[in-house]
N, C-alpha and C positions, 0 to 999 in steps of 0.2 A: 456177280461181277460181269460187266459187259465185255464182249470180245475186244481184243487188241488187234491192230492191223499191221501186217508186215508191209514194208515199203515196196514200191514197184520201180521198175526201170523203164522210163518213157524214152524211147529211142526215136529220134527224128533224123530222117535222111532226105536228101534232095540233090539235084545237080547244083553246082555252084551258081549263086545268083538267084535262086528260086525263093529265098527269104527265110530259110530255116534258122539261121543264126539270129536274125532280128526277132523271129517268133519265139525262139528259145529265151531270149533276154526278156521279152515282154511277158512270157508265161511265168518266169521266175518272179518278176515284179508283181504279178497279179495273184499268184497262188502261194500263200504261206505253206511251208512244209516241203516245197520243191527246192532242191539244191542242185547246182550244176555239177556234172562230172568234169573235172579239170583234166584235160588230156596233156600228155607229154608229146612234144614234137621236136624234130630236128630242123625244121625250117627257120628262116630268119625272122626275128621279131619285127612286126610292122609298127609303123608310127601309131602311137596311141594305145598300143597293147601293153598290158601290165603283167609282169611275171607273177604267176600264182593266181591270177584272176582270169586271164584269157587262156593261157597255156603255161606249162612248165617247159622252158626252152632248154633242150639238152644237146650236147654234142653226140655224134654218132656212136662213139665208143661207150658212153654212159648208157645210151638207149639200148645198145646191143647187150650190155651186161645185165640190165634190168629184164630185158626180154628173155634172155637165156636162163635167168634164175626164176622165171615164172611170176614176175611181179606185175604183169599186165593181164587184164581180163581178155583184151583183144589188142591186136596191133595190125597195122597195114602200111603199105608203101603207096603214097599218093603223090603224083607229080614230082617224083624223085625225092620226096621227103617222107620220113617215118612219123607215124602217129600211133599213140598207144594209150589205153585207159588203165591207170593204176588200180590194182585190185582191192587193197585194204580199205581205203576210205569208202568205197562203194558198198562193200559187205557190211561195214559198220553202220552206215546210214540205213540200209535195208532192215537190219536187225532192230534199229531204233524206231522204225515206223516212218522214216522219211522217204520221200520219193526222189529219185535221182534222174536228172534229165541229161540225155546224151545227144550230141550233135555229131553224127558220124556218117560215113559213106556206107554203101551197101555191103562192102566187105566187113566193115566193123560191126554192122547190124547182124550179119550172118554169124560172125564169131560170138557176139553176145548171146544170141539165141542158142547157139550150141553149148555155151558155158552156163547160162542161167535161164533156160527156156521158160520155166514157170514164173519167173519174175519180170520177163520182158513184155512190154506193150509197144509195138512198132507202128510208126506213122510215116508215110511217104508224102513229101510236099512236092506238088507239081506246079510248074509255072503255067499261066493261062495260054501261052503260045511261045514258039521259038523266038519270035521277034521281041516279045517282052523280056525274055531271058537275056538275049544279047544286049538289049538296051540297059537292063539293070547292071549287067557286068561292066559295061562302058561307063555308066554313071557312078559306079563305085570309085573309079579312078585309082584303084589299088594295084592294078596289074598292067603290064605292057600289052600292046596290041597282039603280040605273038602269044602271050599267056592267055588272053581272052579267047583267041582263036582255038587254042588247045583245050580250054575249058568248054567251049561250045562243042568241039568234037567229042569230048568226054561225056557231055550231057546225054548223048544218045545211049551210050553204054550204061550209064547210071539209071536212066529212066526205064530201061528194059527190065529192071529188077523190081518194079513196083508191085508185082503180083505176089511177092513174098511177104508183104507187109499186112498187118492186121487192119489198118485203116489208110485211106488216101484222102488228102485235103488239097484242093486246087486253090492256089493262092492268088485269086483275083484281087482281093482286098485284105489288107493286114488285119483289120478289126474283125472281119468275118472269119478269117482263118484262125485267129486267136480264140474266138468264141467256140469254134469247132473243136479246137484242141482242149479247151477247158471242159467241154461236154464229154469228150473221150476220157479225160482224166477223172472226172466225177463218177462216171459209170464204172470205170475199172477199179476205183477205190472201193466200190461196193461189192465187188465180186466175192462170192462166198469163200472161195478157195484162199483168199488173202486174209481172212479173219481167224486169228488164233483163238481158240476157246469158244467158238460159235456153237459147237455141238453141246458142250456143257451148259452154255447159256440157254439154249432151247430146251434142254432137258429140265433145267431148273424152272424155266418159265411154264412148261407143261405141268410140272408138279404143283404149281401154285394155282392151277385152274380147277 
């Protein structure tokens, strides 16, 4: 009987505007078996966002109750809003051999590593330049100029944590960055430590020789 694979947690982080959300969406479209981790947040729902697809939108009291009862793998306060990853659906997916994709900041990535170190594969997405990052934030037209300015200030703090990640991808071009992410995923799926029953498989194989 061939080995079965435990799922992995592919964690993407970047400063806002560097492209991680777009890359996450395209990776899910390109890779069967990759499912998104749907986070909970207390921020306002943006135009076009769908409850249960993009986020679970919670009030602060509900979020605090879930946090205090241990229902999040990680949680963080980002730009005056709380974000958290529900524990149960992630653990179920990993046990079923599915890979779970996370779009989180450096704080969330650190918490996930602390909680599930052996399951986490972390990738930091860098913009090609500060100018490109500011242009992308303005082109999104989702935030006010004051928020864009705050996100640019926060980008420096976020980028300083790049060296804690397993991989770094510079997002010059979305197609090239996606190819790099798929290569990382393919390699990590073959890691021997993720294959349950590998030792028995090899022993049986040797016995046949």
